[in-house]
C-alpha positions as CSV (number, residue, x, y, z in Angstrom):
1,M,-17.4,10.7,-25.3
2,S,-18.5,14.0,-23.9
3,A,-21.2,16.2,-25.5
4,S,-18.5,18.8,-26.3
5,A,-16.2,16.2,-28.0
6,L,-19.1,14.6,-29.9
7,L,-20.4,17.9,-31.2
8,R,-16.9,19.1,-32.2
9,A,-16.1,15.9,-34.0
10,S,-19.4,15.8,-35.8
11,R,-19.0,19.5,-36.9
12,L,-15.5,19.0,-38.1
13,S,-16.5,15.8,-39.9
14,A,-19.2,17.7,-41.7
15,R,-16.6,20.4,-42.6
16,L,-18.7,23.1,-41.0
17,S,-17.5,26.2,-39.0
18,Q,-19.2,27.0,-35.8
19,V,-20.9,29.9,-37.5
20,E,-22.3,27.6,-40.3
21,L,-23.6,25.1,-37.7
22,A,-25.2,27.9,-35.7
23,E,-27.0,29.2,-38.8
24,R,-28.2,25.7,-39.7
25,A,-29.4,25.1,-36.1
26,A,-31.0,28.5,-35.6
27,T,-28.8,29.3,-32.7
28,S,-25.7,31.5,-32.1
29,Q,-22.0,30.8,-32.7
30,P,-21.2,31.6,-29.0
31,D,-23.8,28.9,-28.0
32,V,-22.0,26.3,-30.2
33,S,-18.6,27.4,-28.9
34,A,-19.8,27.1,-25.3
35,I,-21.0,23.6,-25.8
36,E,-17.8,22.6,-27.7
37,S,-15.6,24.0,-25.0
38,G,-17.5,22.3,-22.2
39,K,-18.6,25.5,-20.7
40,R,-22.2,24.6,-21.3
41,V,-23.7,21.1,-21.1
42,P,-26.6,20.9,-23.7
43,T,-29.9,19.1,-23.1
44,V,-30.2,15.9,-25.1
45,D,-32.7,17.6,-27.3
46,T,-30.3,20.4,-28.1
47,L,-27.4,18.1,-28.7
48,E,-29.5,15.9,-31.0
49,R,-30.7,18.9,-33.0
50,L,-27.2,20.2,-33.4
51,L,-25.9,16.8,-34.4
52,Q,-28.7,16.4,-37.0
53,R,-27.6,19.7,-38.6
54,T,-24.1,18.1,-39.1
55,G,-25.6,15.0,-40.7
56,H,-25.1,12.9,-37.6
57,R,-27.5,11.5,-35.0
58,L,-27.3,10.6,-31.4
59,V,-27.3,6.9,-30.7
60,A,-26.8,5.1,-27.4
61,V,-24.5,2.1,-27.6
62,P,-22.9,0.0,-24.8
63,G,-19.7,1.4,-23.3
64,L,-17.1,0.2,-25.7
65,G,-13.9,1.7,-24.4
66,P,-11.8,4.5,-25.8
67,D,-12.8,5.6,-29.3
68,A,-10.7,7.6,-31.9
69,V,-11.9,11.0,-30.6
70,E,-11.1,10.2,-27.0
71,T,-7.8,8.7,-27.9
72,A,-6.8,11.8,-29.9
73,E,-7.7,14.0,-26.9
74,R,-5.6,11.8,-24.6
75,I,-2.7,11.8,-27.0
76,A,-2.9,15.6,-27.5
77,A,-2.9,16.2,-23.7
78,A,0.2,13.9,-23.4
79,V,1.9,15.7,-26.3
80,R,1.3,19.1,-24.7
81,A,2.7,17.8,-21.4
82,G,5.7,16.2,-23.1
83,N,4.7,12.8,-21.7
84,R,5.7,10.1,-24.3
85,D,4.5,7.3,-22.0
86,D,1.0,8.6,-21.7
87,S,0.8,9.1,-25.4
88,L,1.9,5.6,-26.1
89,R,-0.5,4.2,-23.4
90,A,-3.5,6.0,-25.1
91,F,-2.5,4.6,-28.5
92,L,-2.1,1.1,-27.1
93,D,-5.4,1.3,-25.2
94,Y,-7.2,2.2,-28.4
95,S,-5.4,-0.5,-30.4
96,D,-6.3,-3.1,-27.7
97,R,-9.9,-2.0,-27.7
98,L,-10.1,-2.3,-31.4
99,A,-8.4,-5.7,-31.3
100,H,-11.0,-7.1,-29.0
101,A,-14.0,-5.4,-30.5
102,G,-16.6,-7.1,-32.7
103,R,-17.1,-5.8,-36.3
104,A,-19.8,-3.3,-35.4
105,E,-17.9,-2.0,-32.4
106,R,-14.8,-1.4,-34.5
107,I,-16.8,0.8,-36.8
108,I,-18.4,2.7,-33.9
109,L,-15.0,3.2,-32.2
110,S,-13.4,4.6,-35.3
111,C,-16.1,6.4,-37.3
112,A,-16.0,9.9,-35.8
113,E,-13.0,12.0,-37.0
114,P,-10.6,12.7,-34.2
115,G,-9.1,16.1,-33.7
116,L,-5.4,16.6,-34.4
117,T,-3.0,15.7,-31.6
118,G,-0.3,18.3,-32.2
119,S,2.0,15.5,-33.5
120,R,1.8,14.6,-37.1
121,A,3.4,11.2,-36.3
122,R,0.7,10.5,-33.7
123,D,-2.0,11.6,-36.1
124,A,-0.7,9.2,-38.8
125,A,-0.3,6.4,-36.3
126,L,-3.9,6.9,-35.1
127,A,-5.2,6.7,-38.6
128,A,-3.1,3.7,-39.4
129,V,-4.2,1.7,-36.4
130,S,-7.8,2.4,-37.1
131,D,-7.3,1.4,-40.7
132,Y,-5.4,-1.7,-39.6
133,W,-8.1,-3.1,-37.3
134,L,-10.9,-2.3,-39.7
135,N,-9.1,-3.8,-42.6
136,K,-8.5,-7.1,-40.6
137,S,-12.3,-7.5,-40.6
138,H,-12.8,-6.3,-44.2
139,L,-14.8,-3.3,-42.9
140,P,-15.2,0.1,-44.5
141,R,-13.0,2.9,-43.3
142,S,-13.9,6.5,-42.6
143,D,-12.7,9.2,-44.9
144,W,-10.6,10.8,-42.1
145,M,-8.3,7.7,-42.1
146,M,-7.4,8.4,-45.7
147,D,-6.6,12.1,-45.3
148,P,-3.1,12.8,-46.6
149,E,-2.6,15.1,-43.6
150,R,-2.6,11.9,-41.5
151,S,0.6,10.6,-43.2
152,L,4.2,11.4,-42.8
153,A,6.4,12.7,-45.6
154,S,9.1,10.1,-45.0
155,P,9.3,6.9,-43.0
156,E,9.6,7.5,-39.3
157,A,9.6,5.2,-36.3
158,P,7.9,7.1,-33.5
159,H,10.0,7.0,-30.4
160,L,8.1,4.7,-28.1
161,G,10.6,4.0,-25.4
162,D,14.1,4.4,-24.2
163,L,15.1,0.9,-25.5
164,D,13.6,1.3,-29.0
165,L,15.2,-0.9,-31.8
166,P,14.9,0.0,-35.4
167,A,11.6,-1.3,-36.9
168,D,11.8,-4.3,-39.2
169,R,9.9,-3.0,-42.3
170,D,8.8,-6.6,-43.1
171,E,6.9,-6.6,-39.8
172,V,5.2,-3.2,-40.3
173,P,1.6,-3.6,-41.5
174,S,0.8,-2.1,-44.9
175,E,-1.7,0.3,-43.3
176,F,1.3,1.8,-41.4
177,L,3.7,1.7,-44.3
178,R,1.3,3.7,-46.5
179,R,1.5,6.5,-44.0
180,N,5.3,6.1,-43.4
181,V,4.7,5.1,-39.8
182,L,7.1,2.4,-38.8
183,I,5.3,0.5,-36.0
184,E,5.6,-3.3,-36.0
185,R,2.7,-5.7,-35.8
186,T,3.9,-7.0,-32.5
187,T,3.5,-3.5,-30.9
188,L,-0.2,-3.7,-31.8
189,A,-0.6,-7.0,-29.9
190,S,0.3,-5.5,-26.5
191,V,-2.2,-7.6,-24.6
C-alpha cells in the first residue's frame, strides 16, 4: 500500500478531515492533501507522525498480497473505466489472498477501511468477502465491514460475466446475504 493510500485510509478510519489531521499533526491541510494525492512522498518519520495522530501506527509486515484498500482502489479504477472483468479480477484476487492467508494475515489484509469504489454493489461485496473470510477463522471484524452503507437495499446478484446464472440463495454465505449481495460460495473458491 502506498503512503498516500495508507494515510488516507487511516484518516478516514479515524473520521478526521484533512484540516483536523493537519491541526493534530501541527502541519497544514495542503501538506496532508499533497501526501494523500501522491504529489508528495513523505519521509518515514512524517508518515509515522501523521499516522499516530489518526490513532494508527506504521508497522512493517511481509508482503501479503492485495489488501482491502488496494482492492477498493483497483475496483474503483475498473468501475470508472467500465471494465467489469478487471473489477471482478480485483475482487477474486483479494478473496483468494484471504482464503490462503493465516489468521493474523487475514486481519492485516482487512483491517484498514477501504475507500468507496463508486459501486454500492462492489462496496457491499468487498465488506462481505472480508467478513466471510474473517468469520471462517472466528476472527474479529473491523467496524467498516458492518457499515450499513456497505449493504444493498434489496438482493442483487452483481453481473460477473456474460454467462451468469441466477444465484442459488442456499449457496450464498450468510455474510453476503446480510448485505443483499448474491454471490455463491463457489465463486469465492476461484483457485
